[in-house]
C-alpha positions in Angstrom: 15.2 12.1 -35.4 18.0 12.2 -32.8 17.1 13.3 -29.3 19.2 14.7 -26.5 17.4 14.7 -23.2 18.7 16.0 -19.8 17.4 15.3 -16.3 18.4 17.4 -13.4 17.3 18.0 -9.8 18.1 21.7 -9.7 17.2 22.2 -6.0 15.3 25.5 -6.8 15.1 26.7 -10.4 15.1 30.3 -9.5 18.3 29.9 -7.4 20.0 28.0 -10.3 19.0 30.0 -13.4 22.6 31.0 -14.1 23.6 27.3 -13.8 20.8 26.3 -16.1 22.0 28.8 -18.7 25.6 27.6 -18.4 24.5 23.9 -18.6 22.3 24.5 -21.7 25.2 26.1 -23.5 27.4 23.1 -22.8 25.0 20.2 -23.3 22.4 21.7 -25.7 19.6 19.3 -24.7 16.5 19.2 -26.9 14.5 18.5 -23.8 15.3 19.3 -20.2 13.4 17.6 -17.3 13.8 19.3 -13.9 13.0 18.1 -10.4 12.7 20.0 -7.2 11.9 23.3 -8.9 10.5 24.7 -5.6 8.2 27.3 -7.2 4.5 27.7 -7.9 3.4 27.7 -11.5 2.6 31.5 -11.5 6.1 32.3 -10.4 7.9 29.9 -12.8 10.6 31.9 -14.8 9.0 31.4 -18.2 10.6 34.4 -19.8 14.1 33.3 -18.8 13.5 29.8 -20.0 12.0 31.1 -23.3 15.2 33.0 -23.8 17.2 29.8 -23.5 15.4 28.4 -26.5 12.7 26.3 -24.9 9.3 27.6 -26.2 7.4 24.4 -25.0 7.1 24.0 -21.3 5.1 21.9 -18.9 5.3 22.9 -15.2 3.8 21.6 -12.0 5.1 23.2 -8.8 4.5 24.3 -5.3 6.0 26.7 -2.9 9.4 25.8 -1.4 9.1 22.0 -2.0 9.1 19.4 -4.8 8.0 20.5 -8.3 8.7 19.2 -11.8 9.1 20.8 -15.2 9.6 19.6 -18.8 11.3 22.2 -21.1 11.5 21.4 -24.8 12.7 22.8 -28.1 10.2 20.5 -29.8 6.4 20.5 -29.5 4.7 18.1 -27.2 1.1 17.2 -26.4 -1.0 15.5 -23.7 0.5 17.2 -20.6 -0.5 15.1 -17.6 0.4 15.5 -13.9 -0.5 12.5 -11.8 -1.2 12.7 -8.0 0.5 9.6 -6.8 -0.6 7.9 -3.6 -3.5 10.4 -3.4 -1.2 13.4 -2.9 -1.0 16.3 -5.4 2.6 17.1 -4.4 4.0 17.8 -7.9 6.2 14.8 -8.2 5.3 13.7 -11.8 4.8 15.2 -15.2 4.3 13.4 -18.5 4.0 14.6 -22.1 4.0 13.1 -25.6 6.8 14.3 -27.7 6.9 14.5 -31.5 7.6 11.0 -32.9 5.1 9.7 -30.4 7.5 9.3 -27.5 5.8 9.3 -24.1 8.1 11.1 -21.6 7.7 10.8 -17.8 9.6 13.0 -15.3 9.6 11.8 -11.7 10.7 13.1 -8.3 10.4 10.2 -5.9 10.1 11.1 -2.2 13.4 11.2 -0.3 12.0 9.3 2.7 13.4 11.2 5.6 16.2 9.8 7.8 14.9 6.7 9.5 14.5 3.6 7.3 11.5 2.2 9.2 8.1 2.4 7.7 6.3 1.9 11.0 8.1 4.7 12.8 8.7 7.1 9.8 5.7 8.2 7.8 8.0 9.7 5.1 9.7 6.4 4.5 6.3 4.6 4.4 5.2 7.1 1.8 8.3 6.5 -0.3 7.8 2.8 -0.4 4.1 3.3 -1.2 5.1 5.6 -4.1 7.5 3.1 -5.5 4.8 0.4 -5.2 2.4 2.6 -7.1 5.0 3.1 -9.8 5.4 -0.6 -10.1 1.6 -1.1 -10.4 1.4 1.5 -13.1 4.4 -0.1 -14.9 2.6 -3.5 -15.1 -0.2 -1.9 -17.0 2.0 -0.6 -19.7 4.9 -3.1 -19.8 4.0 -4.9 -23.0 2.2 -2.4 -25.1 5.2 -1.7 -27.4 5.1 2.0 -27.0 8.1 4.3 -27.1 8.6 5.7 -23.5 11.3 7.5 -21.5 11.3 7.7 -17.7 13.7 10.0 -16.1 14.2 11.8 -12.8 15.5 11.9 -9.3 14.2 8.5 -8.1 16.1 8.8 -4.8 17.3 5.2 -4.7 20.8 3.9 -5.6 19.8 0.3 -6.6 23.2 -1.4 -7.3 26.1 -1.9 -5.0 28.2 0.1 -7.4 25.7 3.0 -7.3 27.2 4.1 -3.9 30.7 4.8 -2.7 30.5 2.1 0.0 27.8 -0.6 -0.2 28.3 -2.0 3.3 28.4 1.4 5.1 25.3 2.7 3.3 23.2 -0.5 3.5 21.3 1.0 6.5 21.1 4.5 5.0 18.0 5.7 3.2 18.5 5.6 -0.6 20.4 2.3 -0.4 18.6 0.1 2.1 17.7 -3.4 0.8 13.9 -2.7 0.8 14.4 0.5 -1.3 16.7 -1.2 -3.7 14.3 -4.1 -4.1 11.4 -1.7 -4.6 13.1 0.3 -7.4 14.3 -2.9 -9.1 10.7 -4.0 -8.9 9.6 -0.8 -10.6 12.2 -1.4 -13.4 11.1 -5.0 -14.0 7.4 -4.3 -13.7 7.5 -1.7 -16.5 9.9 -3.7 -18.6 12.2 -0.7 -18.5 15.8 -0.6 -19.6 18.3 1.2 -17.4 20.0 3.3 -20.0 22.9 4.3 -17.8 23.8 0.8 -17.0 23.6 -0.2 -20.7 26.4 2.4 -21.3 28.4 2.0 -18.1 28.9 -1.6 -17.0 27.1 -2.5 -13.7 30.4 -3.4 -12.1 31.7 0.1 -12.5 31.0 2.9 -10.0 28.5 5.5 -11.2 27.3 8.5 -9.2 25.0 11.5 -9.8 24.7 13.0 -6.3 27.2 14.1 -3.7 26.2 15.4 -0.2 26.5 19.0 0.7 27.8 17.8 4.1 31.0 16.5 2.6 33.2 19.4 1.7 35.9 17.1 0.3 33.5 15.3 -2.1 35.7 15.7 -5.2 38.6 14.0 -3.6 36.7 11.4 -1.6 34.0 10.8 -4.3 31.5 9.7 -1.8 28.6 9.7 -4.2 25.4 7.9 -5.0 23.4 7.3 -8.3 20.0 8.7 -7.5 19.2 10.2 -10.9 18.1 7.8 -13.5 17.4 7.4 -17.3 15.1 4.6 -18.4 13.8 3.7 -21.8 11.2 1.2 -23.1 12.3 -1.7 -25.3 10.9 0.1 -28.3 13.7 2.7 -28.0 16.5 0.2 -27.2 18.0 0.3 -30.7 18.2 4.1 -30.6 20.2 4.3 -27.4 23.5 6.1 -28.1 24.7 7.6 -24.8 24.0 8.2 -21.1 26.3 10.6 -19.3 26.7 12.4 -16.0 27.9 16.0 -16.1 29.8 15.8 -12.9 31.6 19.0 -13.5 28.4 20.9 -12.8 28.7 19.9 -9.2 31.9 22.0 -8.9 30.1 25.2 -9.8 29.6 27.9 -7.2 26.5 27.2 -5.0 25.5 24.1 -6.9 22.7 21.6 -6.6 23.9 18.5 -4.9 22.8 16.6 -8.0 24.6 16.6 -11.3 22.6 16.6 -14.6 22.3 13.3 -16.5 21.9 13.2 -20.2 20.4 10.6 -22.5 21.2 10.5 -26.2 19.0 8.7 -28.8 19.9 8.3 -32.5 
């Protein structure tokens, strides 16, 4: 059965409900994975999401920070939230979709501003989180199961995933150590980077544009922080991987644009 799946760091779901409604009307995803929902589970807007046509929901949130959610028009089972690196900070949700597809929604730590693990505990935590993802990936890499991994992974791994590779080489999200770590996660789990199967690696591809740059549409100083990965068992079904850049133009937007995966 064909599947359309969207991933989006909404930067507060309650602040972006109107945007969510508008995006759903445009993209009509069967499944919507959200990051940085910034709301505790008891205050999650279930009624509003139900009205959008998503009766199946898995949520894991906290006040003001982080938070992940999986919203679906199709039933799922086996909801799991993993506490990575010993911290229950709502950065991961997984479910098993109909058709026995295991779906993982991640929000990797941003890492702060200083790319030095000895001086910056936030950066050290980010690297440890990526290492833990790689360790997990090695345990599942060759089991032949259908899996999808999406989310705000907070790393732009390729030179063409940023507007200027040389200028950003010392900026968190594109430092060599982060790029190596995320590439390690990809390889450890035998994942396929769906976006780069559709858009050639030599072409620029961005999903995030800083709030600090008011001229972002003209200058296009973006980064690819939001990712769509699939396991080899789904490779033959890959049909599309797109970025809804226009959403970033909307009034009071998230700094991330939604990314959408299409499977036949």
